C-alpha positions as CSV (number, residue, x, y, z in Angstrom):
1,M,144.5,39.4,136.3
2,K,141.3,37.9,134.8
3,N,139.3,40.9,136.2
4,W,141.5,43.3,134.3
5,F,141.1,41.2,131.1
6,W,137.3,41.3,131.3
7,L,137.3,45.0,132.1
8,V,139.3,45.7,128.9
9,V,136.9,43.6,126.8
10,V,133.9,45.5,128.2
11,V,135.5,48.8,127.5
12,L,136.4,47.9,123.9
13,F,132.9,46.5,123.2
14,S,131.3,49.7,124.6
15,Q,133.4,51.9,122.3
16,E,132.5,49.9,119.2
17,A,128.7,50.1,120.1
18,I,129.0,53.9,120.5
19,A,130.8,54.2,117.2
20,Q,128.1,52.2,115.4
21,K,125.4,54.3,116.9
22,T,127.2,57.5,116.0
23,S,127.6,56.3,112.4
24,K,123.9,55.4,112.2
25,D,122.8,58.8,113.5
26,T,125.1,60.5,111.0
27,V,123.5,58.5,108.1
28,Q,120.0,59.3,109.3
29,K,120.9,63.0,109.6
30,G,122.2,62.9,106.1
31,Q,118.9,61.3,104.9
32,V,117.0,64.1,106.7
33,Q,119.1,66.7,104.9
34,I,118.4,64.9,101.6
35,I,114.7,65.0,102.3
36,T,114.9,68.6,103.2
37,A,116.7,69.3,99.9
38,D,113.9,67.4,98.1
39,S,111.2,69.4,99.8
40,T,113.0,72.6,98.8
41,V,113.1,71.5,95.2
42,I,109.4,70.6,95.3
43,S,108.6,74.0,96.9
44,A,110.6,75.8,94.2
45,A,108.8,73.8,91.5
46,D,105.4,74.6,93.0
47,S,106.4,78.3,93.1
48,L,107.4,78.1,89.4
49,M,104.0,76.5,88.5
50,G,102.3,79.2,90.5
51,N,104.1,81.9,88.5
52,K,103.1,80.2,85.3
53,K,99.4,80.2,86.3
54,E,99.6,83.9,87.2
55,K,100.8,84.8,83.7
56,K,97.6,83.3,82.1
57,F,95.7,85.9,80.2
58,F,92.3,86.9,81.6
59,P,90.5,89.6,79.5
60,V,88.3,92.3,81.1
61,P,84.7,92.1,79.8
62,K,84.2,95.8,79.8
63,T,87.3,96.4,77.8
64,A,86.3,93.7,75.3
65,T,82.9,95.3,74.9
66,R,84.4,98.8,74.3
67,L,86.9,97.5,71.7
68,A,84.1,95.5,70.0
69,L,82.5,98.8,69.0
70,I,85.1,98.5,66.2
71,P,84.1,95.4,64.3
72,G,86.5,92.6,65.2
73,G,88.2,94.6,68.0
74,G,86.7,92.6,70.8
75,Q,87.7,89.3,69.2
76,I,91.3,90.6,68.7
77,Y,91.4,91.6,72.4
78,N,90.2,88.2,73.5
79,R,92.8,86.6,71.2
80,D,90.1,84.7,69.3
81,Y,91.7,85.4,66.0
82,W,89.9,82.5,64.3
83,K,86.6,84.5,64.7
84,L,87.8,87.5,62.7
85,P,86.9,86.0,59.3
86,I,83.4,85.1,60.5
87,V,82.8,88.6,61.8
88,Y,84.2,90.5,58.8
89,I,82.5,88.2,56.2
90,A,79.1,88.5,57.9
91,F,79.3,92.2,58.6
92,G,80.9,93.0,55.2
93,G,78.3,90.9,53.4
94,G,75.5,92.8,55.1
95,L,76.9,96.1,54.1
96,Y,77.5,95.0,50.6
97,A,73.9,93.8,50.3
98,Y,72.8,97.2,51.5
99,Y,75.0,98.9,48.8
100,L,73.7,96.7,46.0
101,N,70.0,97.1,47.0
102,S,70.5,100.8,47.2
103,L,72.0,101.0,43.7
104,K,69.0,99.0,42.2
105,Y,66.6,101.1,44.2
106,H,68.0,104.4,42.8
107,D,67.9,102.9,39.2
108,Y,64.2,102.2,39.5
109,L,63.5,105.5,41.3
110,A,65.2,107.4,38.5
111,T,63.1,105.6,35.8
112,Y,60.0,106.2,37.8
113,K,60.7,109.9,38.1
114,S,61.3,110.1,34.4
115,F,57.5,109.6,33.8
116,Y,56.7,112.8,35.6
117,D,57.2,116.5,34.9
118,L,59.6,117.6,37.7
119,N,60.2,121.1,36.4
120,P,59.1,123.5,39.2
121,A,58.4,126.3,36.7
122,S,56.1,124.1,34.6
123,P,52.3,124.3,35.2
124,D,52.1,120.5,35.0
125,Y,54.7,120.1,37.8
126,G,54.3,116.7,39.5
127,Q,52.0,115.3,36.8
128,I,52.6,112.6,34.2
129,K,54.4,114.0,31.2
130,A,52.1,114.9,28.3
131,G,51.9,112.3,25.6
132,L,52.6,109.3,27.9
133,T,50.1,106.6,28.4
134,A,49.8,103.5,30.7
135,D,51.7,101.5,28.0
136,S,54.6,103.9,27.7
137,V,58.0,102.7,28.7
138,M,61.2,104.3,29.8
139,P,64.8,103.1,29.7
140,I,66.4,101.6,32.9
141,R,69.7,100.1,33.8
142,V,69.3,96.4,34.9
143,R,72.1,95.0,37.0
144,N,72.8,91.4,37.8
145,L,72.9,89.9,41.3
146,L,76.4,91.0,42.3
147,N,76.6,94.1,40.0
148,T,79.3,92.6,37.9
149,N,77.4,93.3,34.7
150,S,74.5,95.5,33.6
151,E,72.4,96.2,30.5
152,M,69.8,98.7,29.4
153,G,66.1,97.7,29.3
154,E,62.7,99.3,29.2
155,I,59.9,99.2,31.7
156,S,56.5,100.8,32.3
157,R,55.6,103.2,35.1
158,D,53.9,100.5,37.1
159,Q,56.9,98.3,36.8
160,A,59.2,101.1,37.9
161,A,56.9,101.8,40.9
162,R,56.9,98.1,42.0
163,G,60.7,97.8,41.4
164,K,61.6,100.8,43.5
165,N,59.4,99.6,46.4
166,Y,60.9,96.1,46.2
167,W,64.5,97.2,46.3
168,R,63.8,99.8,49.0
169,R,62.4,97.1,51.3
170,N,65.5,94.9,50.5
171,R,67.8,97.8,51.3
172,G,66.1,98.3,54.7
173,F,66.2,94.6,55.5
174,A,69.9,94.5,54.6
175,L,70.5,97.4,57.0
176,I,68.7,95.7,59.8
177,V,70.7,92.4,59.3
178,S,73.9,94.4,59.3
179,G,72.9,96.0,62.6
180,L,72.1,92.7,64.1
181,I,75.4,91.2,63.1
182,Y,77.2,94.2,64.5
183,T,75.3,93.9,67.8
184,L,76.0,90.1,68.0
185,S,79.7,90.6,67.5
186,I,79.7,93.0,70.5
187,I,77.7,90.5,72.7
188,E,80.0,87.6,71.6
189,A,83.1,89.5,72.6
190,N,81.6,90.3,76.1
191,V,80.4,86.7,76.7
192,A,83.8,85.2,75.5
193,A,85.6,87.5,77.9
194,H,83.5,86.4,80.8
195,L,84.0,82.7,79.9
196,K,87.8,83.2,79.8
197,T,87.8,84.4,83.4
198,F,86.5,81.0,84.6
199,D,89.2,78.5,85.7
200,L,88.6,75.5,83.4
201,S,91.7,73.6,84.3
202,E,91.8,69.8,84.8
203,D,92.2,70.1,88.6
204,L,88.8,68.7,89.4
205,T,88.8,66.8,92.7
206,L,86.2,64.6,94.3
207,R,86.3,63.7,98.0
208,V,84.1,61.7,100.3
209,E,83.0,63.4,103.6
210,P,80.8,62.2,106.5
211,K,77.4,63.7,106.9
212,L,74.9,63.5,109.8
213,N,71.8,65.2,108.4
214,Q,70.2,63.1,105.7
215,P,67.3,64.1,103.4
216,Q,63.9,63.0,104.6
217,M,65.4,62.1,108.0
218,L,64.1,63.7,111.2
219,T,66.9,62.6,113.4
220,P,70.7,62.8,112.7
221,T,71.7,59.7,110.7
222,P,75.3,58.9,109.8
223,G,76.1,58.8,106.1
224,L,78.5,59.9,103.4
225,R,78.4,62.7,100.8
226,L,80.4,63.3,97.6
227,V,82.0,66.8,97.3
228,F,83.2,68.1,94.0
229,N,85.9,70.7,94.3
230,L,86.3,72.8,91.1
231,K,89.5,74.7,91.1
């Protein structure tokens, strides 16, 4: 009778142990499933971040250069809108300076010509008009700096000659400056497009790696090196 009693006890204890082990395995399997779900979420988040990075705008330098042939076109293509006022003010200022100097040059040129006989049928063609002396004066329109006001004055032939030469040089200088500004705007658009193709994200990593070959060492010598990884 006692043998049967101990046999029943052993059987009951074995069933309880098997049930606990099965419950523990089930919980662990559930944890594994939860971990799997977490890794899936992380993978999905990584893929979304990757899609966001792919949508970043990278201009083509050749396209930016071609569009920059129109003043400000390259800056608009590169989405550097804050540079547009600088380009337009600089380039427009150079062209306006050329226009003002050209006006003043033609004013002095017209006065200078008025001292000479420019009638092709006249025997004195190309000569100083009869009755004029070195002290003779002719009327001229004198404009202020920005051509907002003007008044009539009188100058001699020598003053007219010096004035037309002076404003002609200024007109040529303004044209050169305008050309330089135009060229610089094209170069700037090209350089800016190249810089935007670089990955300047904050993902800059530093790692330590072993190294056997050391500078100034003839035999392999164990050491360490720092490696910067720019992504």
